[in-house]
C-alpha positions, 0 to 999 in steps of 0.5 A: 509488503514491507520487503518487496513490492509495495510503496505505501500510500503514505509515501505516495501522498507525500509525493503528491503533496510535494508535486503540488507545492512545486507546481505552485512555486513554478506558477507564482515565480514562472521559474524553476524552484529550489530543491526541497524535501518533505519529511513525515514524522511519527507524530503526523507532522510534515517538515520541509527542508530547502536545499540550496546546493548543486544537483550533484550535492542534493542526494547527499544533503537529503540523505544526511537529513534523513539519517539525522531524523533517525527512527522518527522518520516515516516517509520522505519526498525529495523534490527537484526541477529537472527533465524526463522523457515520457512517450519519447517526449522530453520535457521540463519535469517536477522530479520526486524521489519518495520512500517509506520505512514500511515499504522496503523501497523508494520510487521516482515519480515525475510530472511533466510541465511547460511554461508557455505563458502559464504553467501547464501540466502534460499527462498525469504523475508517472512512476518511472522507476524504483530506487533503494530506500533511504531510510536505514532499516536493520534486518531485525526491524524488517523482520519485526515489520513483516511479522507485524503485517502477518494478520493482514495477509492471513485475514482472507484465509481466516475468513475462508476457513470460517465461511467455507468451513461453516458446514464442516467440510472444505473441498478442493474446488472451493479452495481453487475458487477462493484463490481465483477471488484473491487474484481478482482482488489484486486488480484493486485500484487501492495499492494498499489493498492490492499489496495485501492480497498479493502477499496473501497469494504469495503465502497461500500454500502455508496459510491453507495448511495453518488454517486447516490446522486451526492455527489461523482463526477469524477470532484472532486474525481479524481483530489484529488486522483491524488494529494494524489498519487503524494504527498504521495505515489509516492514511493509506485508505486501509479501511478499504481493505476491511470493506474488501474482507467483509465483501470477500466473506459474502462472496465465499458464502456463494459456493453453495449458490454462486461460484460452484454454479448451483443454488442461490441461497446462502446457508444459515451456517454461512450467514452466521459466519458472515455476521461474526466476521462483520462484527469482528471487523466493524 
């Protein structure tokens, strides 16, 4: 998540905040707006800078501000008035470049609009591309971030081992059905949940081995995952991932009565495992 394919909802929320602010400026002035940037810092405050400069100078000025903020910066949204082409139609657009230190990349977003007597938006905000992250992160910091996130990725496998192994055995069909469940979870509309599950799937081979060897346990991984969500990802609707994990435990318990196609009752052992998992995450 920290290294490849996730743009945190902290950055997305900041980008939407910037688009709303820009739109209000256009409405009130009926004209283009001065480029600006929102910066979210570790204390939870949002700082705004305006950049009175040419479009060519905006990138360098914003980068200098980001560099000056150093380790205090969590996310940024650099915003300017411009143009974009969506579905072969070129229109005036609010253009935002957003990024977050936990993401490993930045993104460009646009909101097309027109001033025909009044401000009118065309379509929804569109993600139009990825760009390099402006926050400078050392390889050591990146490794630390990825290590920090591991309990989130291991949590589904800790739950699988706890529930599916409650009767003392786990067979190949249960493992395959579990992976299929994870693949369904990637379709979540919450990008944080989807990203966590994607990383779980990516490490599935390793996590199955560790779980079967007793090196991934619910009693260890789940409290850690909960702590990370509460301290780092509350703004990213991280609690929806906790809800997903609890629901996953119930779904895994269905093998005896669901995904293997026979029976309809959750065993006492599975019920007790679900109860323990819910307590660890609640």
